[in-house]
C-alpha positions in Angstrom: -0.1 0.0 0.0 2.9 2.2 0.7 4.0 2.1 -3.1 0.4 3.0 -4.3 0.2 5.9 -1.9 3.6 7.2 -3.2 2.2 6.8 -6.9 -0.8 8.6 -6.1 1.3 11.4 -4.5 3.3 11.6 -7.7 0.1 11.8 -9.6 -1.2 14.6 -7.5 2.0 16.5 -7.5 2.3 16.3 -11.3 -1.1 17.5 -11.9 -0.5 20.4 -9.4 2.8 21.3 -11.0 1.4 21.1 -14.6 -1.5 23.2 -13.5 0.8 25.9 -11.8 2.8 26.0 -15.0 -0.2 26.4 -17.3 -1.6 29.1 -14.9 1.7 31.1 -14.9 1.9 30.7 -18.7 -1.7 32.0 -19.0 -1.5 34.8 -16.6 1.8 36.0 -18.3 3.4 37.0 -15.0 6.6 38.7 -15.7 9.2 36.4 -14.0 12.2 38.2 -15.1 15.2 35.7 -15.2 13.0 32.8 -14.5 10.9 33.0 -17.6 11.2 29.5 -18.3 9.6 28.5 -14.9 6.0 27.8 -16.5 7.5 25.3 -18.9 9.7 23.7 -16.4 6.7 23.2 -14.2 4.8 21.9 -17.0 7.5 19.4 -18.0 8.1 18.2 -14.4 4.5 17.9 -13.7 3.8 15.8 -16.8 6.8 13.6 -15.9 5.6 13.0 -12.4 2.0 12.3 -13.5 3.2 9.9 -16.1 5.6 8.0 -13.7 2.9 7.8 -10.9 0.1 6.7 -13.4 2.2 4.1 -15.2 3.4 2.6 -11.9 -0.1 2.6 -10.6 -1.6 1.0 -13.7 1.3 -1.6 -13.9 0.6 -2.6 -10.2 -3.2 -3.0 -10.9 -2.6 -5.1 -14.1 -0.7 -7.7 -12.2 -2.8 -7.5 -8.9 -5.0 -10.4 -9.7 -2.2 -12.7 -11.1 0.4 -13.6 -8.7 2.2 -16.0 -11.2 2.7 -13.1 -13.6 3.7 -10.8 -10.7 6.3 -13.3 -9.6 7.5 -13.9 -13.3 8.0 -10.2 -13.7 9.9 -9.8 -10.5 12.2 -12.8 -11.6 12.8 -11.0 -15.0 13.5 -7.7 -13.2 16.1 -9.3 -11.0 17.6 -11.5 -13.7 21.4 -11.2 -13.9 21.4 -11.6 -17.7 18.7 -8.7 -18.3 20.8 -6.5 -15.8 24.0 -7.2 -17.8 22.3 -6.4 -21.0 20.8 -3.2 -19.5 24.4 -2.1 -18.2 25.9 -2.7 -21.5 23.2 -0.6 -23.4 23.9 2.1 -20.8 27.7 2.0 -21.4 27.1 2.0 -25.3 24.8 5.0 -24.9 27.2 6.8 -22.7 30.0 6.2 -25.1 27.9 7.8 -27.9 26.6 10.6 -25.5 30.2 11.7 -24.9 30.9 12.3 -28.7 27.5 13.8 -29.4 27.8 16.4 -26.6 31.3 17.1 -27.6 30.2 17.9 -31.2 27.3 19.9 -30.1 29.4 22.0 -27.8 31.8 22.6 -30.6 28.9 23.6 -33.0 27.3 25.9 -30.6 30.7 27.6 -30.2 31.1 28.1 -33.8 27.6 29.3 -34.4 28.4 31.8 -31.6 25.6 30.9 -29.4 25.2 32.9 -26.2 28.2 32.1 -23.9 25.9 31.4 -21.0 24.2 28.5 -22.8 27.5 27.1 -24.0 29.0 27.2 -20.6 25.9 25.5 -19.0 26.6 22.8 -21.6 30.2 22.4 -20.9 29.4 22.3 -17.2 26.9 19.5 -17.6 29.2 17.7 -19.8 32.1 17.9 -17.3 29.8 16.8 -14.4 28.9 13.7 -16.3 32.3 12.8 -17.3 33.7 13.6 -13.8 30.9 11.4 -12.3 31.9 8.6 -14.6 35.6 8.8 -13.4 34.4 8.9 -9.8 32.1 5.8 -10.1 34.7 4.0 -12.0 37.4 4.6 -9.3 34.9 3.7 -6.6 34.0 0.4 -8.4 37.5 -0.5 -9.0 38.3 -0.3 -5.3 35.1 -2.5 -4.5 35.9 -5.1 -7.1 
């Protein structure tokens, strides 16, 4: 029941955030520097609502079938599926490194506003440094 309560809370928070974003967008409030706040509220609200509703519907779909519920739990915890997911993440991360590098170079050559390029560089460096940190941490554990 605790999980269902959390999912219902996500649904309600999502609806509230999306409604607040739509209200801010409709009233046209002058927000100054944070002019993207309505769009951020709408995006986060839709994400929270979608996550909560998806989890709630998935739980209700397997609620009456314990065999299906057990099979899904075994598949979720299966080492082969975890290894496949980890390899897929690794391949995607390798591609992301080159795509973000090319995007930063393209933005710099297009003379996009410096703040946008620096934010992209900061995000890129954060991801790369966190990869190095976790690699070192995992090497010590294994």
